[in-house]
C-alpha positions in Angstrom: 142.5 67.0 140.9 141.8 70.8 141.7 142.1 71.1 137.9 140.1 68.4 136.7 137.4 69.8 139.5 137.4 73.3 138.4 137.3 72.2 134.4 134.1 70.6 135.4 132.3 73.6 137.1 133.5 75.6 134.2 131.7 73.4 131.8 128.5 73.3 134.1 128.5 77.0 134.4 129.2 77.8 130.6 126.0 74.7 130.5 124.0 76.7 132.7 124.5 80.0 131.0 123.5 78.9 127.8 120.5 77.4 129.5 119.4 81.0 131.0 120.2 82.4 127.5 117.6 79.9 125.9 115.1 80.1 128.5 115.6 83.8 128.4 115.3 84.0 124.5 112.1 81.6 124.6 110.2 84.1 127.0 111.3 87.4 125.7 108.3 89.0 123.9 110.8 90.1 121.5 112.5 87.0 120.9 112.5 83.7 118.8 109.8 84.1 116.1 110.2 87.7 116.1 113.6 88.0 115.8 113.6 86.2 112.8 110.5 88.3 111.1 111.0 90.0 108.5 107.7 92.6 109.2 108.1 93.8 105.7 106.1 90.8 104.8 102.3 90.3 106.0 102.2 86.4 107.3 99.0 84.4 108.2 100.7 84.3 111.6 99.9 88.2 111.8 96.3 87.3 112.6 97.1 84.1 114.5 95.9 83.7 118.0 95.4 80.4 120.3 94.9 79.0 123.6 99.2 79.5 124.1 98.8 83.3 124.6 99.5 84.7 127.8 98.6 88.1 129.4 101.1 89.9 127.3 102.2 88.1 124.3 100.6 85.4 121.7 102.7 82.9 122.8 105.1 83.3 119.8 106.6 86.2 120.7 104.1 89.3 119.6 102.8 91.7 121.7 99.0 91.0 122.5 96.8 93.9 123.6 93.4 93.1 124.7 90.3 94.7 124.7 87.1 93.5 126.3 83.9 95.9 127.2 84.0 94.5 130.7 87.3 95.6 131.7 88.9 92.3 131.7 91.3 93.5 128.9 93.9 96.3 128.9 91.4 98.4 127.1 87.9 99.1 127.0 88.1 100.6 123.7 89.4 100.0 120.5 91.0 103.6 120.1 92.5 102.9 123.8 94.1 99.9 122.6 95.4 101.3 119.4 96.9 104.5 121.8 98.3 101.7 123.6 100.9 101.0 120.6 104.0 103.5 120.6 104.5 105.6 117.9 107.3 104.4 115.1 106.6 101.1 116.1 109.1 98.4 114.7 107.0 95.3 115.4 103.9 93.4 115.0 101.6 94.6 118.0 98.2 92.0 118.0 95.1 93.8 119.2 92.8 91.1 120.3 89.1 92.3 120.4 86.6 90.1 122.6 82.9 89.8 121.6 80.8 92.7 121.8 79.9 95.9 120.0 81.9 99.0 120.3 80.5 102.1 119.7 83.5 104.4 118.7 85.5 106.4 116.1 89.0 104.6 115.7 92.2 106.1 114.1 95.5 104.1 113.4 97.9 106.9 112.0 100.7 106.5 109.5 103.3 106.3 112.6 102.0 103.3 114.1 102.4 100.2 111.8 102.0 96.8 111.7 98.5 96.6 113.7 96.3 93.7 113.5 92.5 93.7 114.7 92.0 89.9 115.7 88.1 89.0 116.6 86.6 85.8 117.0 85.1 84.8 114.0 82.3 82.6 116.1 81.2 85.7 118.0 79.5 89.1 116.3 82.5 91.7 117.7 81.2 94.8 115.8 82.9 98.3 115.6 80.3 100.7 114.5 79.5 104.3 114.3 76.8 106.9 112.2 78.6 109.8 110.8 78.0 111.1 107.4 79.9 113.8 105.5 77.2 116.6 106.0 77.9 116.3 110.1 78.9 120.0 111.4 83.3 119.7 111.5 83.2 119.6 115.8 86.5 121.7 114.5 84.7 124.5 112.8 81.1 124.7 113.1 80.8 126.5 109.7 81.9 123.8 108.0 81.3 119.9 107.0 83.2 117.0 107.7 83.4 115.7 104.2 83.5 112.0 103.2 86.9 111.2 104.0 86.1 112.4 107.8 83.1 110.4 107.9 85.0 106.6 108.5 84.1 104.3 111.7 87.6 102.9 111.7 90.8 105.3 109.7 93.6 103.4 108.7 96.8 105.3 107.9 99.4 102.9 109.6 101.3 100.7 107.0 100.8 96.6 107.1 97.9 96.6 108.7 96.0 93.4 108.9 92.4 92.5 110.0 90.1 89.0 110.5 87.1 88.3 112.6 85.5 91.4 112.7 82.3 94.0 111.5 83.2 97.4 110.9 80.0 99.6 110.2 78.3 102.6 109.3 74.9 102.8 110.4 73.9 106.2 108.1 71.5 104.8 105.3 71.9 106.8 102.2 68.3 107.6 100.8 69.5 109.9 98.1 70.0 113.0 100.3 73.4 115.4 99.7 75.8 114.9 102.4 74.6 111.2 103.4 78.4 109.8 102.4 79.2 107.6 105.6 82.2 105.4 105.1 82.8 102.4 107.3 86.7 102.1 107.1 89.1 104.2 105.4 92.4 102.7 104.4 95.1 104.7 103.4 98.0 102.7 104.3 100.6 101.6 102.0 100.1 98.0 102.7 97.0 95.9 104.2 95.6 92.7 104.4 91.7 91.6 105.2 90.7 88.6 105.9 87.0 87.2 106.9 86.0 90.7 107.7 82.6 92.3 107.2 82.4 95.6 105.9 78.9 97.4 106.2 77.5 100.7 105.2 75.5 102.2 102.8 77.5 105.0 100.4 80.8 104.9 100.4 81.4 101.6 102.3 85.0 101.3 102.0 86.5 103.8 100.9 90.2 102.4 99.8 91.7 105.8 99.6 95.2 104.8 98.4 97.9 102.0 99.0 98.1 98.5 98.0 95.6 96.1 99.6 94.3 92.6 99.4 90.7 91.4 100.9 90.3 87.8 101.1 86.9 86.2 102.1 85.7 89.7 103.0 81.9 90.7 103.3 81.2 94.5 101.7 77.9 95.7 101.7 76.0 98.8 100.3 74.3 100.7 97.5 76.1 103.5 95.7 80.0 103.5 95.0 80.2 101.3 98.2 83.9 100.4 97.1 85.2 103.8 96.0 89.0 105.4 96.5 92.1 105.1 94.5 93.9 102.4 95.9 95.4 99.2 94.1 93.4 96.1 95.4 92.5 92.5 94.9 89.2 91.0 96.6 89.1 87.6 95.7 86.4 85.0 97.2 84.4 88.4 98.5 80.8 88.7 98.7 80.0 91.8 97.4 75.9 92.5 98.6 74.0 95.4 97.3 71.2 97.0 99.6 69.9 99.1 96.6 66.3 99.3 96.5 66.6 101.2 92.7 69.9 102.3 91.3 73.1 102.1 92.3 76.9 101.0 92.0 79.6 98.8 93.5 83.0 100.1 92.3 84.1 104.0 91.8 87.7 103.8 91.1 89.4 107.3 91.1 92.5 107.7 89.1 93.7 110.8 87.9 96.6 109.2 85.5 97.5 106.3 83.5 98.8 104.5 86.5 99.1 101.2 88.1 96.2 101.8 90.6 92.6 99.9 90.0 90.2 97.3 91.8 90.2 93.8 90.7 87.5 91.4 91.5 88.4 87.7 91.1 85.9 84.9 92.2 83.8 87.3 94.0 79.9 86.5 94.7 77.5 89.5 93.6 74.5 89.7 94.8 71.5 91.6 96.6 69.1 94.0 95.4 68.3 96.9 92.7 69.5 97.8 89.3 73.2 98.6 89.8 76.6 99.5 87.7 79.5 97.2 88.3 81.5 100.4 88.1 81.5 104.4 87.7 84.4 106.4 86.4 85.3 108.4 89.5 88.3 109.6 88.0 88.8 109.7 84.5 91.4 106.9 84.1 89.1 104.7 86.5 90.4 100.9 86.4 87.9 98.0 87.6 88.0 94.6 86.4 85.5 91.7 87.4 86.9 87.9 86.5 85.7 84.7 87.2 82.4 86.2 89.1 79.2 84.9 89.6 77.0 87.8 89.4 73.3 87.3 90.1 71.1 89.3 88.3 71.0 92.9 89.5 73.4 94.4 87.3 72.1 97.4 84.6 72.6 95.8 81.2 74.7 98.6 80.5 77.2 97.6 83.1 78.9 100.6 83.7 78.9 104.9 83.9 80.9 107.4 82.6 79.8 109.8 85.8 77.9 111.6 83.1 81.3 112.8 81.8 81.3 111.6 78.3 85.0 112.1 77.6 86.3 109.2 80.0 84.6 106.8 77.7 88.3 107.1 75.8 90.5 106.8 78.9 88.4 104.5 81.7 89.6 100.8 81.8 86.1 98.7 82.4 86.5 95.2 81.6 85.0 91.4 82.5 86.5 88.3 81.8 85.0 84.6 82.1 82.2 85.7 84.5 79.0 83.9 85.2 75.1 84.1 86.4 72.9 86.4 84.7 74.2 89.5 85.6 77.4 88.7 83.6 78.2 90.0 79.8 75.5 91.6 78.0 75.3 92.5 74.4 74.1 96.5 75.9 77.3 96.7 77.8 78.6 100.0 76.9 80.7 100.3 73.9 83.7 101.3 76.2 83.8 98.2 78.2 86.1 95.7 77.5 85.7 91.9 77.4 89.0 90.0 77.9 90.5 86.9 77.2 92.3 84.8 79.8 95.5 85.8 78.3 94.3 89.6 78.9 93.0 88.8 81.8 96.2 87.1 83.6 97.7 90.2 85.2 94.4 91.0 87.1 93.8 87.7 88.3 95.9 87.4 91.6 98.2 88.9 94.3 100.4 89.6 91.5 98.5 92.5 90.8 99.3 94.3 94.0 103.1 93.3 93.6 101.9 90.7 96.9 105.3 88.9 96.1 106.9 92.1 97.6 104.7 92.6 100.8 102.8 89.6 101.2 103.6 85.4 102.5 100.4 83.5 102.9 101.1 79.8 102.6 97.9 78.7 100.4 97.6 75.5 102.7 96.9 77.4 106.1 94.8 80.4 107.5 94.8 82.0 110.9 93.2 80.0 113.9 91.0 81.6 116.8 91.3 79.2 119.5 90.1 81.7 122.5 87.6 80.0 124.4 87.0 83.0 126.8 85.6 85.4 124.1 
């Protein structure tokens, strides 16, 4: 009888221990979904935020840091939230930014990967500043800042993701020297931006280096407002020119014949001015527009060699099956290419940025923001 009772107690204790282990796993911020996550891939989950979230997690095991100007979050500034992420972080951290205008500059260093910026798409969440290239360097008053150090938001960490926010530099370029003013500088190896607004004037988006995917974003400027040496896909984006006369969209900087370049697919190009589709910032500059709707704001020649005629032999400027008044013109420069469908295929999807190696995005889903408090 005693032996039988002991067995019953042992079984009960074993079951209770399993129950506690399961409960602990469900409550642990690093368990369940996170325990099985491969952080070498960005997914829609990295941009999700719902009503099941708690003070410290998103309800699925991912750490959350809240930014709120009213003091009801973990930080009142975006930079303050970034500073809370540990160095050499090896898991996703979601920085949820409540509605408001945050007048600050934000820097994510290379030793802080896996950060998400998440705003509520139904309410304006704006990170803004007004720093330009000719501003005095605070570390050396004898020097100017230069373009790359003007960014409102500067990202050097890998696997960055963002949605539902506006990143802005309010400097307006009027042809004066030193007016380059970056809103966003991306220099991490992999980044995914969805439903994000990037606003500026000259050099709005410094897409500096790495492989990046911009999906359903809005990017605005007047001179070279998408520039850099990255390998990036822009899909279903709106590119809005604010030029009063001349201007340009893309200025890709490629010094050698490598895999970098800008590919614009199914984008809408609108606005004002008479602008170039692209300018040859580097001798091997590579820019392709495919299946885009292009309003009649494009200079009929389409492209510029940056006043370096020798670059005409090495740049890769191409168009494929675009539509609208600004699409292919008989007056296009002779070094521009008109691609047939098979030639355009390598530029049309995430394979252009080797997305199969770092993106896992289900085509039938998108991130949800269900917070009712912001």
